[in-house]
C-alpha positions in Angstrom: -138.7 -45.4 35.2 -136.1 -46.7 32.8 -132.7 -45.4 32.6 -130.3 -48.0 31.2 -131.3 -49.9 27.8 -128.9 -52.7 26.3 -129.4 -53.9 23.0 -127.5 -55.9 21.4 -126.6 -55.4 17.2 -126.8 -57.6 15.1 -130.5 -59.0 13.8 -131.2 -56.0 16.8 -130.2 -52.6 16.5 -128.8 -53.4 12.8 -131.2 -53.7 9.9 -129.7 -56.3 7.9 -127.7 -54.8 5.8 -125.4 -53.9 8.7 -126.8 -50.1 9.2 -128.0 -48.4 12.2 -132.1 -46.9 11.7 -131.4 -43.6 10.6 -132.8 -42.0 13.8 -130.9 -43.3 15.9 -128.8 -40.2 16.6 -131.5 -38.1 17.4 -132.8 -41.4 19.7 -129.1 -40.7 21.2 -130.2 -36.9 22.2 -133.5 -37.6 23.4 -132.0 -40.2 25.6 -129.7 -38.1 27.5 -132.0 -35.5 27.7 -134.0 -37.8 29.6 -130.9 -39.3 31.5 -131.4 -42.1 29.9 -128.0 -44.4 29.6 -127.4 -46.6 25.9 -125.1 -49.6 26.6 -124.5 -51.1 22.6 -124.0 -54.9 23.7 -122.5 -56.4 21.3 -120.6 -60.1 20.2 -118.6 -57.4 17.5 -114.9 -56.3 19.2 -114.1 -52.9 20.3 -112.6 -51.5 17.1 -114.6 -53.1 14.8 -117.6 -50.9 17.0 -114.9 -48.3 16.6 -115.8 -48.4 12.4 -119.2 -48.3 12.4 -120.3 -45.4 15.3 -117.1 -43.4 14.4 -116.8 -40.4 16.8 -120.0 -41.4 18.2 -118.1 -44.4 20.4 -116.7 -42.4 23.1 -120.3 -41.8 23.7 -121.5 -45.0 24.4 -121.2 -47.8 27.2 -119.9 -50.4 25.1 -120.0 -54.5 26.1 -118.1 -55.9 23.2 -117.1 -59.8 23.1 -119.7 -60.8 24.4 -118.7 -59.1 27.8 -114.8 -59.2 27.4 -114.3 -56.1 26.9 -112.9 -56.0 30.5 -109.5 -57.4 29.5 -109.3 -60.9 30.5 -106.7 -63.0 28.8 -107.2 -66.5 27.4 -105.1 -68.9 29.1 -102.7 -70.4 26.3 -103.1 -74.4 26.9 -107.0 -73.6 26.5 -106.6 -71.8 22.7 -104.2 -74.4 21.9 -106.3 -77.0 23.1 -109.2 -75.4 21.2 -107.3 -75.1 17.6 -106.3 -78.8 18.2 -110.5 -79.3 18.4 -110.7 -77.4 15.8 -108.1 -79.3 13.4 -110.2 -82.2 13.5 -113.2 -80.5 12.6 -111.5 -79.0 9.4 -115.1 -77.4 7.9 -115.4 -75.1 11.5 -112.5 -71.6 11.4 -111.0 -70.5 14.4 -110.9 -66.7 15.1 -108.8 -66.0 18.2 -110.1 -62.3 19.6 -106.4 -60.7 21.1 -106.3 -57.7 23.3 -105.2 -55.7 20.1 -106.2 -58.1 16.8 -107.7 -60.8 15.3 -106.4 -63.7 13.8 -107.5 -66.5 11.8 -106.1 -69.7 9.5 -104.4 -68.4 6.2 -106.4 -71.7 4.7 -110.0 -70.2 5.1 -112.5 -70.6 2.6 -113.1 -67.0 0.4 -116.5 -67.5 1.5 -115.4 -67.2 5.6 -113.0 -64.4 4.5 -116.2 -62.5 3.2 -118.6 -63.8 6.4 -115.5 -61.7 8.8 -115.8 -58.7 7.8 -119.5 -58.7 9.4 -118.3 -58.5 12.6 -114.4 -58.0 12.6 -112.0 -55.6 11.7 -107.9 -55.6 11.7 -108.0 -58.8 11.8 -104.7 -60.8 10.4 -105.0 -64.1 8.5 -101.7 -65.9 9.5 -100.3 -69.7 8.7 -103.0 -72.4 11.4 -99.4 -72.8 12.9 -98.4 -69.4 13.6 -101.9 -69.8 15.8 -100.5 -71.5 18.4 -97.4 -68.6 18.7 -99.6 -66.2 19.1 -98.8 -63.4 22.1 -101.8 -61.7 22.0 -103.6 -62.1 25.5 -106.8 -63.9 23.6 -110.3 -62.2 25.1 -112.3 -64.4 23.3 -112.5 -67.3 20.7 -114.9 -67.4 18.3 -115.6 -70.1 15.9 -117.1 -70.3 12.4 -119.6 -73.0 11.0 -119.9 -72.0 7.3 -120.8 -76.3 6.2 -124.3 -75.5 8.7 -122.3 -77.5 11.7 -123.1 -75.6 14.3 -125.2 -77.4 16.7 -122.6 -80.6 16.9 -119.6 -77.8 17.2 -121.4 -76.5 20.1 -122.3 -80.2 21.4 -118.4 -81.0 20.8 -117.2 -77.7 22.7 -119.4 -78.1 25.1 -118.4 -82.0 26.1 -115.0 -80.2 26.0 -115.1 -77.3 28.0 -118.7 -76.1 29.2 -117.6 -77.4 32.7 -114.7 -74.3 32.7 -115.7 -71.7 30.1 -118.7 -70.4 28.3 -119.9 -71.6 25.1 -122.6 -69.4 23.5 -124.3 -69.7 19.6 -124.7 -66.2 18.8 -124.7 -66.0 15.0 -126.4 -68.3 12.4 -123.1 -70.1 11.7 -120.9 -68.7 14.3 -120.4 -69.1 18.3 -118.1 -68.0 21.1 -116.0 -69.1 23.8 -115.1 -67.0 26.7 -114.3 -67.4 30.3 -117.3 -67.8 32.4 -117.6 -65.0 33.8 -117.8 -63.0 30.8 -121.5 -62.4 29.4 -123.5 -59.4 28.2 -125.3 -60.4 31.5 -122.0 -60.2 33.8 -120.9 -57.1 32.2 -124.6 -55.3 31.9 -125.1 -55.7 35.9 -121.3 -53.8 36.3 -122.4 -51.0 34.4 -125.8 -50.8 36.6 -123.3 -50.8 40.0 -121.5 -48.2 38.4 -124.4 -46.0 38.0 -126.3 -47.1 40.4 -129.0 -48.2 37.8 -131.7 -51.3 38.8 -132.9 -54.2 36.5 -136.7 -51.8 37.6 -134.5 -49.3 35.7 -133.5 -51.2 32.6 -134.4 -52.5 28.7 -132.6 -54.2 26.8 -132.8 -55.8 23.4 -131.3 -59.3 21.9 -131.9 -61.7 19.0 -129.8 -64.8 20.3 -128.8 -66.7 22.7 -125.4 -64.8 23.8 -128.0 -62.1 24.0 -129.9 -63.9 27.1 -128.1 -63.6 29.5 -128.7 -59.8 29.7 -132.3 -60.3 29.8 -132.2 -61.4 33.3 -131.0 -58.0 34.7 -133.8 -56.0 32.8 -137.1 -55.7 34.2 -137.8 -54.0 30.1 -136.2 -57.4 28.2 -137.0 -57.5 24.7 -136.7 -60.2 22.0 -136.5 -59.5 18.4 -139.8 -60.6 16.5 -137.4 -62.5 14.4 -136.0 -64.1 17.5 -136.9 -68.2 17.8 -138.5 -68.9 20.5 -135.9 -70.3 22.4 -134.8 -66.7 22.5 -138.5 -65.6 23.1 -139.2 -67.9 26.1 -136.2 -65.7 27.9 -137.3 -61.5 28.0 -140.3 -60.1 29.1 -141.5 -59.2 25.7 -141.3 -59.0 22.1 -140.2 -56.0 19.8 -140.7 -55.9 16.3 -137.4 -57.0 13.8 -134.7 -55.5 13.4 -136.2 -54.8 9.5 -138.7 -52.4 11.5 -136.5 -50.9 13.5 -138.1 -52.3 16.2 -135.2 -50.9 19.0 -136.1 -47.4 18.0 -140.2 -48.3 17.6 -140.2 -49.5 20.8 -137.6 -47.3 22.9 -140.2 -44.2 21.5 -143.3 -46.4 22.6 -141.9 -47.1 26.4 -140.1 -43.8 27.2 -143.2 -41.2 24.8 -140.7 -39.4 22.4 -143.1 -37.8 19.7 -142.1 -37.6 16.1 -141.9 -33.8 17.6 -138.6 -34.5 19.4 -136.9 -35.8 17.0 -138.3 -33.4 14.3 -136.0 -30.2 16.7 
C-alpha cells in the first residue's frame, strides 16, 4: 500500500509552461483521505516553491534545492574555488543559493536573466567580485551553461570537486553542486523515517539525473516518458510524459482514484 509519494517538479509534475496540473488540488484532497503523504522534490529553492504553491506550501512536504532544505551551509573556500573555475569558463553562470537569497553575476546575458526566472525568485544580480563576499550561508551552487557546454562543465566540476561534493545535472542547461549527503533521495529517506513509511509504501516520479536518488527509496519509482534512457534505467516504471499529466494519471491509476471522486 502506498503511503508516500514524491514527485519532481520541472518536466515531471509541471507541464512545459511550468503549470501545475488542473486536478492537483483535488488530488491532494484524495490522497489526504487515503492517508497518503505527498512530497514535492525539487531543485528549486523554498521561496520559488512558495511562489508556485501559495497557501498550499504549508501543507506539502518539500524537498528543496535537491535535498538541501536541511540548511547545511557551504564552505566559503569551496564557493570561492567554484567561482574561480567559472571565471575560466565564461559561458557558465554561477548561481549561489543561500538561506536568505539567490546571487548571480550582474554581467550575465539577458538570455540567462530570463532563464533564472524559471526556477528562482528573490535573486540578486551583483558584481562578480561581490559573489566572493556573500555572507549568506550557501547551501547549493547552481551552474547554467547556456551555450550547450553542459557535459564539459560537468566533467570539469567532477574532476575538481567530485570527490567531496555531489555534482548532478538537473536540467537542459543546469547542474547543481551540493554537499555529498545532500540529495533528494536522502531527504526522502529522512521523511520516510519521520513518517515511518517504507520504500514499499513509497512512490516517486522524476525526469532528470537529480531525481535518480529517489528511485532507490521507492518501490513505485517512475521515470517520466520524456526522460532519457539513462534516467529510465534507474526506475522500475515509466509514466506518461509531463505534457500528458503523467503524474496525476499514474497516481489515480495505481491508487484507483476515480473520476467521481474528483467531481465531489
